[in-house]
C-alpha positions, -999 to +999 in steps of 0.1 A: +000+000+000+016+034-010+019+061+016-012+083+015-003+118+026-037+121+044-033+089+064-036+097+102-010+081+125-015+077+162+016+076+185+013+065+221+033+087+245+038+067+277+039+086+310+036+119+291+028+143+319+058+132+340+083+135+312+075+171+300+077+205+316+044+221+305+014+203+291-003+235+279+027+246+258+029+211+242-008+211+234-005+245+218+025+235+197+007+203+185-025+222+178-006+248+157+005+220+134-030+205+130-024+174+152-042+164+183-029+153+217-054+134+239-052+114+271-059+077+267-088+069+290-076+073+326-041+062+322-008+082+323-004+077+286-014+101+259-019+098+221-005+121+195-025+120+162-018+136+128-007+131+093+029+122+085+039+157+074+023+172+105+040+148+128+074+154+111+069+192+116+061+186+153+091+163+156+115+190+141+103+215+167+109+190+196+146+183+190+159+199+222+155+196+259+132+171+276+110+166+245+135+147+224+119+114+234+086+125+217+106+132+185+121+097+187+087+081+193+074+099+162+102+087+140+099+051+153+061+051+146+062+065+110+068+043+081+103+042+067+108+057+032+120+032+007+147+041-019+163+022-047+198+028-033+216+011-062+197+034-087+208+064-067+244+053-067+242+046-105+228+081-112+255+097-090+288+078-095+307+101-071+283+091-043+302+083-011+290+060+016+284+087+042+266+109+017+243+080+008+235+074+044+229+111+051+206+116+021+185+085+024+186+076+061+196+040+053+218+019+075+256+014+069+250-022+058+223-012+033+246+015+018+275-009+014+253-035-003+240-007-027+275+004-035+286-032-042+256-038-065+263-006-083+299-016-089+287-051-099+305-068-070+275-087-060 
């Protein structure tokens, strides 16, 4: 199934209130991006819901302080982008291993396999 840009993703934030400084500030930040932040029944856990682009924008804004764990939870819950790494290496013959990893977010092993395929070593 292809990634639909309007698909809503729900991310569970365990023990949310004890891990942040100000709930109201977080709710305002999330609401500005069009996401929703709601408590799950009577538990300590909360749910962050939004589209992939909205959640990525929220994640970018939470890259510092005590909210980095929320950004990590967002990145773990969203689907990984898939790239044809060998095709990228073929189209850019001067592509280095580090540049391939930085641009695609692939692992070191995936990048090495792609470079080997592009050089017909595999």
